ZAMAR-90597 format. One record per residue (C-alpha): z, x, y. Coordinates in steps of 0.05 Angstrom, whole numbers, plus 32768, in hexadecimal, padded with zeros to 4 digits. Each point is the difference from the previous one (the first is absolute). Layout:
residues N
ZXY;...
//
This chain:
residues 328
86F588C6879A;801B80407FF3;7FE880337FCD;803580197FD7;7FEA80267FC4;8045800C7FE1;80157FB88002;7FE47FE47FC4;7FD180097FC6;7FD67FD67FD1;80207FFA7FBD;7FCC7FEE7FCF;800D7FD87FC9;8002801E7FB8;7FDC7FED7FC0;803E7FDE7FEA;7FEE7FC58030;7FBC80068019;80057FBC8020;803180158036;7FE0800A8044;800C80428024;8042800A8023;800F80248041;803D802E7FED;8031801B8031;8025802F7FCE;801E803D8021;7FE27FED803E;801F800C8049;7FF17FB68010;80477FF48019;8004803B8033;7FB480098012;7FF37FB8800E;803F7FDE8012;803C80288016;7FF8801F8044;7FB47FF08004;80007FCC8034;7FFE7FC37FD7;80447FE18018;7FDB7FCC801C;7FD67FE87FBC;804780087FDE;80207FD3802A;7FCB7FC78005;7FFB7FFE7FB2;804A7FFB7FFE;7FFB7FC38038;7FCD7FDD7FD0;8028800A7FC0;803D7FE58022;7FD67FC38010;7FDC7FF57FC2;803880107FC8;80347FCF7FE7;8040801A8016;801D80027FBC;7FF27FFD7FB3;800D801C7FBD;7FC780357FFC;7FCC801C8028;7FC7802C7FED;7FE380348032;7FC080167FE7;7FEA8041801A;8042800E801C;7FF180488000;80408027801F;80267FBE8013;7FED7FF88045;80087FB78004;803F7FFF7FD0;802E7FEC8037;7FDA7FC08010;801B7FE47FBD;80497FF78005;80077FBB7FE7;7FEA80097FBF;802A800F7FC6;7FCE80317FDE;7FC380238020;7FC580227FD2;7FE580328025;7FBB800E7FDA;7FD080388014;7FC980297FD6;802280408015;803B80117FE0;801280398035;80017FD18039;802F7FD37FDA;802D803A7FEE;800B800D804B;800A7FB6800B;803780047FCA;8023803B8020;80037FDF803F;80127FB47FEA;8022800E7FBF;80037FCC7FC6;80317FC88012;7FCC7FCA800E;7FC180297FF9;7FD2800A7FC2;7FCA80358001;7FC37FF17FD5;7FC180337FFB;7FC47FD37FEB;7FBE7FEA8015;7FF27FB88020;7FCF7FF17FCE;803380027FC7;80457FE9801D;803680147FCF;802A7FBD8015;800C7FC27FD6;7FDF7FC48014;80247FDA803B;802A80398004;80078000804F;800D7FCB8036;7FD880288039;7FC980377FFE;7FED8028803A;7FC0802C8008;7FFD802C803F;7FC78034800A;7FE97FF67FBB;7FC47FD18000;7FD08032801F;8007802D7FBF;7FF07FC97FD4;7FB97FFE7FDD;80117FC37FD5;80227FCC8031;7FF77FCA7FCD;802680227FC8;8038801B802F;800D7FB88018;7FFD7FE27FB8;803980337FEF;80277FF0803E;7FFD7FB57FF4;8019800E7FB2;804180268014;80157FD2803B;801F7FBF7FEE;7FE47FBA800E;80087FEC8048;800F8049800F;7FEE8027803E;7FC980338007;7FFA802D8040;7FBE80238007;7FE7802D8033;7FB980198005;7FD18028802B;7FD97FD1802D;7FB680148005;7FF97FCD8039;802F80188033;7FEF800F8047;7FF280497FFC;7FD07FF57FC9;7FDE7FCA8023;7FF88030803D;7FE580387FD3;7FD17FCF7FDF;7FE57FE58045;7FEF80498017;7FE1800E7FBB;803580387FEB;801F7FD67FC3;7FEF7FCC7FC7;7FFC7FBC800B;80477FDF800A;7FE07FBA7FEE;7FE4800E7FBC;80367FDC7FD1;7FF780387FC4;803480378001;7FED80408024;801080407FDC;7FFD80368034;801880387FD2;800D80057FB8;80387FCA7FEE;800D7FF0804B;7FE67FB78012;80027FD0803C;80017FB47FF0;7FEB7FC78028;80337FC88009;7FD67FCA7FE0;7FF680297FBF;804A80137FF7;800C7FB5800D;7FD27FEC7FC5;801680337FD0;80497FE9800A;7FEB7FB87FF6;7FD880117FBE;803D80287FE8;802E7FC3800C;8020800C8043;800B7FD18032;7FFF80208044;803F7FEA802E;7FFD802C8040;7FD7803B8017;801480348037;7FD180348026;8022803D8003;7FF380468023;7FD87FE48038;8012803C802B;7FEF80367FD2;7FE18031802F;800D80448015;7FFA7FEA804C;80327FC67FF1;8033802B7FE6;7FFB8032803B;80097FCA802E;803B7FDB7FE0;803B800D7FD3;7FFB7FEB7FB9;803A7FD18010;7FD97FDF8039;7FC07FFB7FD3;80247FE57FC9;801F7FC6802C;7FB97FEE8017;7FE67FFF7FBE;80347FD77FE3;7FF17FCA803B;7FBF80017FEC;7FF880037FB1;80027FB87FF9;7FD47FEB8037;7FC6802F7FF3;80057FF17FB2;7FC87FCD7FFF;7FD680348024;800E803A7FD0;80028034803D;802F80327FE4;7FEC80357FCD;80377FE77FD1;80037FBB7FE7;80417FE47FDC;7FFE7FC87FD9;803A7FD27FE1;7FEB7FD87FC0;80237FD77FCE;7FF280067FB7;7FDE7FBE7FF4;80097FF67FAE;80267FD97FD6;804180187FDF;804D8007800D;800D801C8046;8039802E7FE3;7FE980447FED;7FFE801D7FBC;8040801E7FE6;7FDC80427FE5;7FE48033802D;7FD0802A7FD7;7FC17FFB7FD6;7FE4802A7FD1;7FBB80168013;7FEC80137FB9;800B7FBD7FDC;80147FD3803B;80437FF07FE5;80407FEB802D;8035801C7FD0;800C803B8021;8041802A7FF4;8019803D802B;8017803E7FE1;80138045801F;7FB880197FF8;7FDD7FBE801B;7FEE7FBA7FEF;7FF07FF27FB3;7FD97FC47FED;80217FD77FC9;7FB87FEA7FED;7FD9803F7FF6;80368039800B;7FD8801D8037;802F8028802F;7FED7FFE804A;80288043801E;80327FFD803E;7FF380458029;802C80128037;80197FB88002;7FBC7FE38004;7FDF7FCF7FCD;7FC2801F7FE8;7FC97FCA7FE7;7FC080258007;7FD07FD47FD9;7FBD802A8018;801F803D7FDF;7FF8802A8043;8048801C7FF8;802280167FC1;80437FF07FE2;8018803F801F;7FEA7FE78046;7FC98034800D;7FC57FE58025;7FB980047FDD;7FD17FEC8036;7FDF8034802E;7FD17FE2802D;80207FFD8044;7FF17FEB8046;800D7FBD8026;7FFE7FE1804B;803F7FDF8015;7FFC7FC78034;
//
């Protein structure tokens, strides 16, 4: 883990919706440059791409990437006609738009607890490096199950508390128990999860697990000094399936099917009004207008802004001030 004070901040829910759990906000942060680009994480990036290539259906109509940030993994979605990059941070999405354009990509600023997408809107949902920030996993999975079509695919990555390094730390009395089933909050809004606990949450939310991979097994400074990212990636790729039953890696990827009745084809409409729940939305130059309640959800610099918690105003200015984050 690395302490990175500039990376994220805690967006507290407003009085408009007091039931919304707190949200980790990367608005205006240097997450891309301070954590990924040129920071020695080529290995982690490579093995996550290997896992996604193995788990994602090769093609589809629509894919949703929750917590897409600056669009790091967008190049993995070439087989999809439309890709929705969703993140709470509008600034991260604006950078993604500058780099990727709008030919196949739709940029949506929203929180996971209030997904502004129509029911059954997407074929496939992906969520990588996000669950460790989720305070209410049950609610988040319910929303993902709603927007993903029946028999659709959900690819989830989560921080594994039972990996080898954590077991060693526990044995030498330098860490919390990796065998406790309950999530471990090692810092505010930063959680490690036991694989059995996550598996139960997926079942309770109506997902049927199909395949699991154990990823980033060689995530250590020593391994990176001894071998190149390419060599480590090759080794990791060879072991992802083999070590999955033992859950040895710090990252676990799970592919699940949405096990619910209904037509397998995705819905025609894309958006849903967070004010009244209507899926009758019309695009205007200024944003998406709800035909039922007349609410207008703005488009700011090419990003559809659906901030249900009220932490971002119509003009796009952030209104939360609590800062600080630990990034794994």
